N, C-alpha and C positions, 0 to 999 in steps of 0.2 A: 645268807646267800641271796644275791640280788637276782632279778628276773633273767638277766643276760646269762649269768652263770647257770641258772636252772635250765634255761633253754639249751645251753651248750652241753650240760650233763645229760639231758634227755636225748639229745641227738647222738652223743657218744654211746649211751646205753643202747639205743636202737641200732646203731651201726654194729655194735658188738653182737647183738642178737642175730641180726641178719647175716653177719659174717660167720657166726657159729653154725647157723642153719646150712649155709653153703658148704662148709667144711664137713659137718656131720653127714650131709647127703652124699658128698663125694667120697669120704674116707671111712665112714662108719664111726660108731661111738668109741670103741677101744683104741683105734689108731689115731684118733684126733687128740691133739695136745693143746694146751692153752697157748703155747707159742704159735701153733698153726693158726689159731683163731686171731691172735694179736696181729700176725702178719697179714692175714686176709683183711682185717679191719684197718690196717695201716696205723696201728697204735702199739701200746706196750702191754706186757703182762700186768704191770702195776695198774693200768687203767681197768683191766678186767677185774682185778681184786677189789678195786674201789666200788664196783657196781655189783659184783657177784661173788659168792663164797668159793665156788669151785666149778668144775666141769658139770657135775651133776645138777647144780643149780641152774645153769644155762639150759641143760637138756630138759629139765622140768618146765622151765618157762616156755620153751618152744612147744612142748606138748600142750601146755595150757593155752597158748596163743592160737594153736590150730583149732581148738574147740570154739574159742571166742570168734575167730574169723568166720567160721561156718554160720554161727548164730547171727552175725551182722547182716548176712545176705538173705536170710530166710524170713518170710512173713507168713502170718496166718492166712489160710486159704478157705474158701467156702466149702470145698470138699477136703476132708482131713487126709485122705490117702494121697492127695496131691502134695501134701507136706512131706510125706515119706519119699515120694518121687523126687521132690526138690532137694531134699537132704543129700540124696545120692548124686544128683546132677551137679549141684554146687560143689560137692566134695571132688567130683571128677574134674571139673574145670579148675579148681584150686590146685589139684595135683599137677595138672598140665602147665600151670602158669606161676604158681607161688612157691618160692624156695622154702619158706617157713613150713608150709604144709608138706612138701616133699620130704623135708628133714624130719618132721614129726613122724611120718610113716616109716622112714628108714630107722628111726630110733625105736619105734614100737615093735618092729619086726627083727630088730638086732638082738640076738641072744647074748651078746657080750655086754649089753647095757644093763648090768645087774644092779646099778646104784639108783635106778629110777623105777617107778611103778609103770611098767609097760602095758599092763592089763587095764589100766585106768581108762585109756581112750576107748578100748573095746566096750568096757562096762558102761561108760557114759553114752556112747552111741546106741548100744542096746537099750538102755533105759529110755533114751529119747524116742527111739522107735516104738518101744512098748507104750509110752504115753500117747503117741499118735494113734497107735492101733486101738488102744482102749477107747479113745474118743470116737474113732471110726466105727467101732463096734456099737457104741451107744447110739450113733446116728443111722445104724442099719446099713453101713457101707460094705460090711464084710460078709462073706459066705458063712453059713452057720457052723461049719466044721473047723474053722480057723483056730488054732492054738496060738494065743497071742505071744507068749514068751518064746516058744519055739520059732515062730515066724520072725520075731524081732532079731533073734540070734542068727537065724539062717540068712537073713539079708546082710547082716554085718559080716558073717563068715564068708559068704559067697563074694561079696564086694572085695574083701581083703585078698582073696585068691585071684580075682579078676584084675585088680589093680597091679598085683605083682607080675602077672602075665603081660599086661600092657607095658609095664616099666621095662621088662626084659626085651620085648619085641619092638617097641616103638618109642621108648622113653616117654610114655604117657600120652603121646600124640593122638592115639586112637581110643583113649579111654572113654570120652563121652559117647562115642559110637557103641562101644562095648557095653556100657551101662544102659544105653537105650535098648539093646538086644536083651540084656538081663531083665529089665523092667517089662518088656513086651512079653516075656515068658513067665515072669514071676507074678505080675499083677492079675492075670486071668485066673490064677489058682486061689486068690484070696478076695478079689473084689466082685461085688454083684454087678450084673451087666449094665444097669443104668449108670453106675459110677465109672465102670471101666470105659464106657463110651465117651466120657468127657475128660479123662486124664490126659494131660499134655506131657508126653514122654520124649519130646523132640530132643535130639542131641545138643541143640543150641540153647536149651532152656537154662542151663547153669550159667552160661555166659550172659544171658539176658538178665537173670536175677542179680548177678554180681554188678553188672553195669547199672542197673536200676538203683541198687543200694548206694553205689558211689555217687550217682547223680542226685540222690535224695528223693527219687521218684517213688521208692518203695517197690516191693515185689508183687506188682499186680498180677493176679492169676489169669490164665487164659480161660479159666472156668468162669463163665459169666454169672451163673447162679447155681444154687444147690439143687442137684437133680433129685428126682424121686428115687428113694431106695427101695429095693425089694430083696427079701431073703430068698435063697434058693431052697 
C-alpha cells in the first residue's frame, strides 16, 4: 500500500469513527446499526468491515479515544490538586464541544451496551484521580482526614451525575459552570488552606487548556509557584 492509499484509508477510518460517535450519541448503542453509521459517514457497510470487526469494536475505540483526548490536554502542575481540577474542567469542555467524548459518555451510561466494558472509563478516571491524590498527600496538600480512594470515587460519581443533569437541561452548555460550582464546594473539604487559595477553578480553564494543547503552548498553570502546605 503506497502512502496515498494509506492516507485515504486513515481518513476513511477517522470519518467512520466520527460518524459512529454522532450516531451513538443521538440514538444510543442498541438502536444504532452499521447501516446508520455508513449513511452518516457517506460510505458503505463494506468500508466499515474493512476497518472494524463490528459495532462493539467501534464503541470500544470511541471509549478509548475519549481517555486519550483528555490526556492530550492535561499537563503536570506545580500544585497536584490543580491536576484534579484540570481533569474535570477539560472533560466538561470536551463534553460541550467534542462529539467523540459525548458519544463515549452516552455509551458508558447506556445499559443496553452489554458488549463493551462500560465500567472501564469509570475505573480509569478513578485510578487517575487516586494517583493525583496520592501525590498531593505526599506534598502535604490534603487535609489529614482525607480517604484517598473514597475521594477519588466520589469525584467521579458526582461528576457523572452532574454531567447527566447538564445534558438534560442544557445539552452540556452549562457544564463548565456547574463543574466550577462542584469544585468550589468539593475542594475546601480536602485541600489545606494555602493550596485552596491558589487553585484555578474558573469555568474557562478547560477551554484554555485545550486551546493551549492545540497551539503547542502546553497547559501552563495559573499557579505560579508551589505554595507552602500546612496540615490541618
